[in-house]
C-alpha positions, 0 to 999 in steps of 0.5 A: 586144354589150355592151361591159361584158360583154366587158370582164369576160370579159377581166379573167376570162381574164387573171386565170384566176380568177373571184374575182380577176377580180371583186375586181379589177373591184370587182363579185361573183363572182355578177355576174360569173360572171352577165355571162359566162353572158349573153355565152355565150348572146348569142353562142350558144358556151361562152367559159370552161372552169370547173375546180377550179384557175380558168378558161381561154378556150375556142376560141370565147373565145380568138377573142373574146379576141384581138379583144376586146383590141385593141378595149380597148386602143383604147378605152382610148387613146380615153378617155385622148385625151378625159381631155386633151382636157378638160383632165384630167391622167389615163391609164393605160399598160400595158408589157410588159417583158423581163428585162434592161429591168426590171433598171435601164432601165425603173425609171430611166425610170418613177422620172423619169416619175412626178415629172413625171406623178404622176397617171398609172398604169402597169401592168407585165407581164412575160415573154420575146418570145414572150409579149411580141410576141403581147400588143402585136398583140392590144392587151394592152399599150400597147408592148413594152420588150425585145429587138429584131431588126435587121429585122421579119419581122411587118408588124403590129409596128414596132421601135425600137431605144434601144440596143445592148448585148453579151451574154455567158458568166456564171459565178459570181464565183469560178468555175474558168474566171473566173480565166483570161485568155481562154477559147476556145470549145472549153473551153465545150464540157463546161460545164453550160448553164442557157440561155434556150429555144430561140427566144430571141434569146439562145440563136439568138446563142449556138448561132451562135457554136459554129457560127461556130467551127465546133462543136456547140453545147453542149446545155442541161441546163436551160432556163427562160424564168426570168432569176432561176432562171439567175442562182441556179443559176449563183450556186450550182453551176459551171453557165454561163448565157449571157444579156445583160451588163446584166442581171447588173450589179447582182450584178456590183457585189456581186461574185456573178456575172461575165462570163467572157473568151470569145475571138472573142465579138462577140455582140450584142442590140438593145434597144428598144421594140415597137408596133402598126404600126395603131391609136392611141398614148395621150398617157401611152404617147407620154410614156413611151415619150420618157422611155425614149429619154432615159433609153437615151441619156443612160445605156445608148447 
């Protein structure tokens, strides 16, 4: 199988558009389309569904994508190692990052890292754990920076905790509950909530808090994967949300949002690095992970 054709296919799936993929690969769209059709012919199955709004993988394409991304990651690492052995100073790290970690931790680490390694390139893909963990397993990212569990439930993944932080109930700076010295859990039941989706760690911790107080967890009027929307809704209404305190660092400093003093809370989340248990790690990826450890130890531990 021609790896170049597989790479073209993977790029088309990731971009969701043949024109965008062709631009990224610096080839013409007809050449890209011809390459993918040749790959489909050699395999004897359709790999892409082509529509008005772009392309999506067929079930056959999804199977190739899952294995092809791992092969692509290993090849990327191998090329990086070869460059290092030749004395070259090149490399490309692809990082998956959650919303909280994109707020301060990753930017601080990248600034310091790129001062030392200006020749290295990094691509950051943004998402929540439901997207990040599959990306790590499939090799689409070299590692993820996000919430990590205390014990791994997936034998294919290794989790490393960098620091532990609190998650808090957040309202706008002049929210009526924000004036109280302490807010009992029962007073939160009738509030309007904008929350992460059910599978997210913060949402599970939110529900567990009310259950521990023998209360039925309030339902979310709005569920979203967008922390930008969560914060915007809270700033512009009486709605509350429950998110890691680090995520409102800049808004709290600007006097836009505040953490409410909720009685009896002990919500904690682990922030760390997740990588595949098998497979190699490039020198560039190792150096960026080490820089993240240093920044976390200095500013967040």
